[in-house]
N, C-alpha and C positions, 0 to 999 in steps of 0.2 A: 374895724372888726377884723380886717385882712391881716394887719400886723399881728394881731392875737391868734389867728389861725396859722401864720407862718411860723410863731413862737411854738405853738402847740405842736406843730408838725417837726420842727426842729428838736423840740424837747423829747418827744417820741422817737425820733431818729437815734438822738444820743442815748436814749435809755436802752433802745434795742443794740446799739453797738456795744454799750457797756456790758449788757445781759450776754451777749456772744461772747466777749472777752473773758468774762466771768465763768462761763460754760466751758472754754478751753482750758482756763486755768484749772478747773475742777477735774477735767478729764485727764490733765497733765499729773495732777496730784494723785488720782487714781491709779494711773499707771507707775508711778513711782512708789505709791504703797504695794502696789501689786509686784513690782520689781523687789522691792526690799522683801517683802514675804516670801517670795520664791526663794531669795538667795539665803535666807534663814532657813528654809526648809530643806534646801540642798546641803547647807553646813550640818544640821541634825542628821540627816540621811547618810552624809560622809562619816561623821562620828560613829553612828550606828554599824556602817560596814566595816569601817576600821576595827571597832570592837568585835563583831561577829568573826572577822578573818584572824585576829588574833587569839580569840576564844577558839576557834577551830585548829587553829596551829598549835596551841598548847595540849588541845584535846587529842590531836592527832588524827583527826577526821574533820572532813569538810561535806558540808550538804550543799551540792552542787545546785539542786533545784533552789534552795532559798537564797544562795550567792547569786544565782541568774535573776531571781525577782529582786533582788535589792537592787542589783546593777540595772536593771530595766527601769525602776522605778526612780532612780536617779537620772537616767538618760532622759525619760519623759520629763522630769523637772527642769533639766538643762534647755530641753528644745522647748520649753513653756516659758523660760527665762528669755531665752535669745528671741523668740516671738514678740515677747512684750517689750524687749529693747528695740528691735525693729520699729515696731508700731511707736513707740515713743521718738524715735528719730524720724520716723516719717512725718510725725506731728510738727518736728521742728524743721522738717523739710530738708533733713540730713539723712546720710546711711553711710555704712561702714566700708572702709576700703577692704576689699577681699585678700588683698596681699599683706598689709602692715597692720591692719585693725583700727586705722585712725577714722576718727568721727569726720567726715567732709560734707560739704554743701551738695545736695542732690542734683544742683545745675552744672557742676564741675564735670568736665571729660577724663581728667587726669586727677590723681591722689596729689595734694600739696606737701605730702611729709614724704612719699617713696616714689612719685611719678608714675604708679601704674596707672594704665588705663582703666577707667571706671565703665561698669556695664550699667546701662539706664535700665529702669523697670520695664520700659518696653522691650527692650532688647533679652532682658531676662524672660519675658513672656514668650517671645517668639523663639528663643531657644528651647523653654520647656516644650512649647507646641511641637518642635521639629524633634525633640527627644521621645515624647508620647507618640508622635506619628512613627518613628522609627522603631519604637517599641511595638506598636500595633502591628506594624508590616512584619518585623521580624518575628513576632509572636513570644517576646519575653515578657 
C-alpha cells in the first residue's frame, strides 16, 4: 500500500506543479491581452487627437480644454501601458534598462547592451523613500 500512497503523493505534486505553471501562463496571457488592448486604445486616441487638431486648425480655433482632456487621456493610457509592461517583465524576472530601453535580466547589475548601471527594485524603493522624506521635510 505504501507504493500506491507514494504514487498518489507524486501524482498530486505533479498536478499541483502543472496547475501553477498553467496559472502563470494564463496570467501572462492576460497581461499580453491587456497590453494589446491598451496599445489599440492609444492608437485610437492618437488618431482622434490628430483629427481634432487638424479640424481645429482648419476652423481657425482651438478648444484648449478639450485638447487638454484628450492629452490627459493619452497620458493616462500610456502610463497604464508602461505599468502593464513593467508587470509583464517582472513576471519574467526582467526589467527595462533606463538608459537604452533594452530588456535585461533583473539579476544583472549592468546592462548588456549599453553598459549602464542598473538600479535594483530595492534601490528604487530606497531612493523613493529618501525623495518622499525630503519632500516631507522641505514641504514640497
